[in-house]
Structure formats: C-alpha cells, structure tokens
C-alpha positions as CSV (number, residue, x, y, z in Angstrom):
1,M,-0.1,-0.2,0.1
2,A,1.2,3.6,-1.1
3,N,1.6,6.7,1.2
4,L,0.2,9.9,0.3
5,T,1.0,13.0,1.5
6,I,-1.7,16.1,1.2
7,S,-1.3,19.8,2.5
8,V,-5.1,20.7,3.8
9,N,-6.2,23.7,5.7
10,D,-5.7,23.4,9.6
11,E,-9.0,24.1,10.5
12,A,-10.7,21.3,7.9
13,L,-8.3,18.7,9.2
14,K,-9.6,19.7,12.5
15,K,-12.9,19.6,11.6
16,A,-12.7,16.6,9.9
17,R,-10.9,14.6,13.0
18,L,-13.8,15.1,15.2
19,R,-16.3,14.4,12.7
20,A,-14.4,11.1,11.8
21,L,-13.8,10.4,15.6
22,K,-17.7,10.8,16.2
23,Q,-18.1,8.4,13.6
24,G,-15.6,6.1,15.0
25,T,-13.1,6.2,11.8
26,S,-10.3,7.9,10.8
27,V,-9.9,11.0,8.4
28,N,-7.1,8.2,6.8
29,A,-10.0,5.5,6.5
30,I,-12.3,8.0,4.8
31,L,-10.0,9.2,2.7
32,R,-9.1,6.1,1.7
33,E,-12.5,4.8,1.0
34,Y,-12.9,8.0,-0.8
35,L,-9.9,7.5,-3.2
36,E,-10.8,3.7,-3.7
37,S,-14.6,4.9,-4.7
38,Y,-13.0,7.7,-7.0
39,A,-10.7,5.4,-8.7
40,G,-13.4,2.7,-9.3
41,V,-11.2,0.2,-7.2
42,H,-14.3,-1.6,-6.0
43,G,-17.5,-2.3,-7.3
44,R,-20.8,-1.2,-5.8
45,Q,-21.9,-4.0,-4.4
46,Q,-18.7,-3.9,-2.3
47,Q,-19.1,-0.8,-1.2
48,A,-22.7,-1.3,-0.1
49,A,-22.0,-4.5,1.9
50,R,-19.4,-2.4,3.4
51,R,-21.7,0.5,4.2
52,L,-24.1,-2.1,5.5
53,L,-21.8,-3.8,7.7
54,E,-20.7,-0.2,9.4
55,L,-24.1,0.6,9.7
56,A,-24.9,-2.5,11.5
57,S,-22.2,-2.1,13.9
58,K,-23.3,1.3,14.9
59,S,-26.9,0.3,15.3
60,N,-28.7,-0.4,18.7
61,A,-31.0,-2.7,17.7
62,R,-30.9,-5.8,19.6
63,R,-32.9,-9.0,19.0
64,G,-34.6,-9.2,22.6
65,D,-35.1,-12.1,24.6
66,K,-36.4,-14.4,22.1
67,T,-34.1,-17.3,21.2
68,W,-34.7,-19.9,18.1
69,T,-33.3,-23.4,17.8
70,R,-32.0,-24.8,14.7
71,D,-34.9,-27.1,14.9
72,D,-37.4,-24.3,15.3
73,L,-35.9,-22.8,12.5
74,H,-36.3,-25.5,10.3
75,E,-39.3,-26.7,11.6
76,R,-41.5,-28.3,8.8
77,N,-45.4,-28.3,8.8
78,A,-46.7,-32.1,8.2
C-alpha cells in the first residue's frame, strides 16, 4: 500500500478529525475509502456491503429475549 501526503487547511483537518472520531473512524480511512471509490477500485456491491456492515455495527437494535433453536428455524409443517 502506498502512502500519500496532502496539504490541507488546519481548521478543515481539525473538523474532519472530530467528525471522523464521532463516526468511530479516522480521516485516513475516510480518504482511503473515497479515493478507492473515486478510482473505481471496488464495485458498487462491495461498497454497499461495507456500508451495510458499518451501519450494522453502529446500530443499537437488538434481537430481544427470544431465542430459537436450529430445529425451530427448520421446522416443517406436516
């Protein structure tokens, strides 16, 4: 993987770092993803899957108290 050095306004970088921190990521990761997208390195499907996993990891949704066994999930009606 190559390294890239860019020049950016101090205030813009500060705000970007704070926003990235709130999102649980880094400015480096955001720029890497943007450049990969811009360059067309990954297909739309891979990007959608990555975004879905990112959103799922940030979700507060839970499955509740209900549990199922494998037999329950594969129960057939006779």
